[in-house]
VMD Tcl script that draws the C-alpha trace (Angstrom):
set ca {
  {-3.01 16.17 -0.01}
  {-0.65 14.21 -2.26}
  {1.34 14.52 -5.46}
  {-1.62 13.69 -7.70}
  {-4.68 14.72 -5.66}
  {-6.29 16.65 -2.83}
  {-8.92 14.94 -0.65}
  {-11.80 16.75 1.05}
  {-14.58 15.64 3.39}
  {-18.05 16.14 1.93}
  {-21.59 14.78 1.64}
  {-23.17 12.73 -1.12}
  {-26.83 11.69 -0.96}
  {-26.83 12.64 2.73}
  {-23.83 10.45 3.53}
  {-20.37 11.62 4.60}
  {-17.82 10.82 1.91}
  {-14.30 11.61 0.76}
  {-14.09 13.83 -2.33}
  {-10.83 13.42 -4.19}
  {-9.80 16.14 -6.62}
  {-7.41 14.60 -9.15}
  {-4.71 16.73 -10.73}
  {-3.71 14.33 -13.51}
  {-6.23 13.14 -16.11}
  {-4.50 9.81 -16.72}
  {-4.49 8.81 -13.05}
  {-8.12 9.98 -12.72}
  {-9.26 7.79 -15.60}
  {-7.22 4.81 -14.42}
  {-8.51 5.06 -10.86}
  {-12.13 5.09 -12.05}
  {-11.49 2.06 -14.23}
  {-9.81 0.14 -11.41}
  {-12.30 1.00 -8.66}
  {-15.27 0.11 -10.86}
  {-13.67 -3.26 -11.34}
  {-12.54 -3.92 -7.76}
  {-15.38 -4.74 -5.38}
  {-14.01 -6.00 -2.06}
  {-14.54 -5.28 1.63}
  {-10.90 -4.20 1.96}
  {-10.83 -1.93 -1.11}
  {-12.15 1.64 -0.86}
  {-15.56 2.00 -2.53}
  {-16.23 4.38 -5.43}
  {-19.65 6.06 -5.27}
  {-19.32 8.36 -8.27}
  {-17.18 10.81 -10.22}
  {-17.48 14.16 -11.95}
  {-15.60 16.23 -14.51}
  {-16.76 19.35 -16.34}
  {-15.07 18.20 -19.56}
  {-12.27 15.87 -20.64}
  {-9.93 18.90 -20.74}
  {-11.06 20.29 -17.39}
  {-8.80 20.27 -14.34}
  {-11.91 19.90 -12.17}
  {-11.95 16.10 -11.83}
  {-13.47 14.56 -8.72}
  {-13.98 11.08 -7.29}
  {-16.59 10.45 -4.60}
  {-15.22 7.75 -2.31}
  {-15.97 5.90 0.89}
  {-14.83 7.97 3.88}
  {-12.10 6.53 6.11}
  {-11.05 7.51 9.63}
  {-7.29 7.66 9.06}
  {-4.49 5.85 7.25}
  {-2.19 3.16 8.60}
  {0.82 5.48 8.76}
  {-0.97 7.68 11.31}
  {-1.35 4.68 13.62}
  {1.96 2.95 12.97}
  {4.10 6.10 13.12}
  {2.45 7.03 16.44}
  {0.50 10.14 15.48}
  {-0.95 11.28 18.80}
  {-4.61 11.10 17.80}
  {-4.46 7.51 16.55}
  {-1.37 5.84 18.09}
  {-3.32 4.07 20.85}
  {-5.30 2.06 18.27}
  {-2.17 0.02 17.53}
  {-2.48 -1.93 20.78}
  {0.28 -4.49 20.30}
  {1.98 -6.19 17.36}
  {-0.39 -9.14 17.51}
  {-3.33 -6.81 16.97}
  {-1.53 -4.87 14.24}
  {-0.86 -8.08 12.32}
  {-4.63 -8.38 11.83}
  {-4.40 -5.28 9.63}
  {-1.51 -6.90 7.76}
  {-3.68 -9.97 7.17}
  {-6.49 -7.78 5.80}
  {-4.01 -6.14 3.42}
  {-3.15 -9.64 2.21}
  {-6.82 -10.49 1.69}
  {-7.27 -7.32 -0.36}
  {-4.22 -7.96 -2.51}
  {-5.07 -11.61 -3.08}
  {-8.31 -10.32 -4.63}
  {-6.66 -7.40 -6.47}
  {-4.15 -9.73 -8.11}
  {-6.89 -12.21 -9.01}
  {-8.43 -9.34 -10.99}
  {-5.13 -8.95 -12.87}
  {-4.44 -5.55 -11.32}
  {-1.07 -4.53 -9.84}
  {-1.18 -1.61 -7.41}
  {2.47 -0.44 -7.72}
  {2.26 1.96 -4.75}
  {1.45 -0.06 -1.64}
  {2.51 1.91 1.45}
  {0.93 2.77 4.83}
  {-0.52 6.05 3.48}
  {-2.47 4.05 0.89}
  {-3.87 1.68 3.52}
  {-6.87 3.47 4.99}
  {-8.68 2.44 8.16}
  {-12.46 2.78 8.40}
  {-14.50 3.95 11.39}
  {-14.55 0.34 12.66}
  {-10.78 0.00 11.99}
  {-11.09 -2.17 8.92}
  {-8.44 -1.95 6.18}
  {-9.40 -0.15 2.95}
  {-6.80 -0.08 0.16}
  {-6.87 3.16 -1.84}
  {-5.06 5.14 -4.53}
  {-5.27 3.07 -7.71}
  {-4.15 5.93 -9.95}
  {-1.00 4.16 -11.17}
  {-2.41 0.63 -10.84}
  {-2.69 -1.41 -14.00}
  {-2.15 -4.77 -15.65}
  {1.42 -6.11 -15.95}
  {3.52 -3.65 -17.98}
  {7.11 -3.04 -18.96}
  {8.20 -0.19 -16.70}
  {6.09 2.50 -15.08}
  {6.99 5.44 -17.29}
  {6.70 8.76 -15.49}
  {4.09 7.62 -12.96}
  {6.60 6.16 -10.56}
  {6.12 4.62 -7.13}
  {7.23 5.77 -3.67}
  {11.02 5.16 -3.41}
  {11.22 3.38 -0.03}
  {8.61 0.80 -1.11}
  {9.81 0.34 -4.70}
  {10.84 -3.16 -5.77}
  {14.33 -3.41 -7.30}
  {12.97 -4.68 -10.62}
  {10.95 -1.46 -11.03}
  {14.10 0.61 -10.57}
  {16.13 -1.57 -12.94}
  {13.39 -2.48 -15.43}
  {13.60 -1.51 -19.07}
  {12.11 -4.33 -21.11}
  {11.31 -6.75 -18.29}
  {7.58 -7.18 -17.69}
  {6.76 -6.36 -14.10}
  {4.57 -8.78 -12.13}
  {2.32 -8.69 -9.09}
  {5.39 -9.54 -7.00}
  {6.27 -5.82 -6.93}
  {3.36 -5.40 -4.50}
  {4.70 -8.25 -2.36}
  {8.04 -6.44 -2.09}
  {6.25 -3.27 -0.97}
  {4.30 -5.28 1.58}
  {7.57 -6.55 3.05}
  {8.56 -2.95 3.77}
  {5.09 -2.18 5.17}
  {5.29 -5.24 7.42}
  {8.71 -4.12 8.68}
  {7.21 -0.71 9.49}
  {4.25 -2.25 11.30}
  {6.69 -4.20 13.49}
  {9.14 -1.34 14.13}
  {6.70 1.61 14.11}
  {9.05 3.88 12.17}
  {9.44 4.77 8.50}
  {11.81 2.59 6.53}
  {15.18 4.25 5.79}
  {14.32 7.30 7.92}
  {17.00 6.56 10.52}
  {19.64 6.28 7.77}
  {18.74 9.74 6.43}
  {19.38 8.71 2.82}
  {18.54 10.86 -0.19}
  {15.97 9.45 -2.63}
  {18.74 8.45 -5.03}
  {20.66 6.72 -2.24}
  {17.55 4.75 -1.25}
  {16.98 3.60 -4.84}
  {20.63 2.65 -5.32}
  {20.73 0.66 -2.09}
  {17.51 -1.21 -2.89}
  {19.00 -2.48 -6.16}
  {22.11 -3.75 -4.34}
  {20.06 -5.69 -1.78}
  {20.14 -3.24 1.13}
  {17.06 -3.47 3.35}
  {16.00 -1.87 6.65}
  {17.60 -3.61 9.64}
  {15.29 -6.01 11.49}
  {15.62 -5.52 15.24}
  {15.45 -8.98 16.77}
  {14.21 -7.77 20.15}
  {11.11 -6.37 18.40}
  {10.47 -9.03 15.77}
  {9.98 -12.77 16.27}
  {12.18 -14.94 14.04}
  {9.18 -16.33 12.14}
  {7.99 -12.81 11.32}
  {11.53 -11.78 10.36}
  {11.72 -14.68 7.90}
  {8.39 -13.67 6.37}
  {9.48 -10.04 5.98}
  {12.72 -11.15 4.33}
  {10.86 -13.53 2.00}
  {8.58 -10.68 0.89}
  {11.43 -8.29 0.05}
  {13.61 -10.92 -1.62}
  {15.54 -9.40 -4.53}
  {14.28 -12.14 -6.87}
  {10.56 -11.65 -7.65}
  {9.94 -15.36 -8.25}
  {11.14 -16.14 -4.73}
  {8.58 -13.88 -3.05}
  {5.45 -15.61 -1.73}
  {1.92 -14.96 -2.99}
  {-0.36 -12.89 -0.79}
  {-2.58 -15.90 -0.05}
  {0.44 -17.73 1.38}
  {1.55 -14.66 3.33}
  {-1.92 -14.42 4.92}
  {-1.73 -18.03 6.08}
  {1.74 -17.51 7.52}
  {0.64 -14.34 9.33}
  {-2.20 -16.21 11.00}
  {0.20 -18.91 12.20}
  {2.63 -16.30 13.53}
  {-0.16 -14.36 15.23}
  {-1.66 -17.45 16.87}
  {1.53 -19.30 17.83}
  {4.40 -16.83 18.15}
  {2.83 -13.60 19.40}
  {2.23 -12.93 23.12}
}
mol new
graphics top color blue
foreach p $ca { graphics top sphere $p radius 0.5 }
foreach p [lrange $ca 0 end-1] q [lrange $ca 1 end] { graphics top cylinder $p $q radius 0.2 }
display resetview
C-alpha cells in the first residue's frame, strides 16, 4: 500500500499476478502509457488494465508479480535479509538497476522516484523497476506529484523554470547505492523532519559514508552520483561499467 495505490495478489489467465488499484487518475494513465512503451527484462511487465469509466475510482493495473522489493532485503526484513549475501552480491542488483535505467532514459523517460521500494525482485531475484506513475519526459518541475524526499535531487527541490533531466534519477541512485552498502535508510539515523531533509539536500548535505563498510572506489562512485551539479553526474551506462570493475577488482 502506498500514497497513490494499493497492490493485491491475484490471478489473470491462470497466472499469479499483482493487481494494482490506482487512486489517482493521472498517475494511472501515465503508468499505462509508460509501461506500454517500456519493454525490458528489468522493468515490471504490464499485462492489462481495467477501469469502469474515466470518472471511476476503480482503476486497476495487472502487473508481473514480484517476490519482494529491495528495501525488504537491504533493510534486513527477517523474511528476506539472508538473500543479501554480501556487498559484492548486492552490487549485482545495483548493476541491473543501471541496465534498466540506461534503457529507460534511452526511451526519453525519467522515473523521478527511484528508491528501494520501487525496485522489485522477482522469484529468481532479478531486478524489476516499478511505479512509473510520476515518470515522464523532461519537464519544468514536478507540480504536485512530488518524489520521495530522501531520494530527491536538489534541482527538483529548487526548480522553478529549469528543465529537469535524467540526471535526477542518477542522484536518486546514489542514495540507493549508499543504502545498499550501509543497509539502513538514508537520513534515518539523523532523525530529520521532511523539511530538514529537503533543506539539507539543497545545501549539499549527504548521508555519511562509513569507510570501514565502503571501499574507496565505491565511495567515489556514490559521491559522483549524488553530485550537486547534474552535469557532473555520470550516465547509467558508465555507472554500470564502474560497478563491474569495483565488483571484480575491489570486492572480497
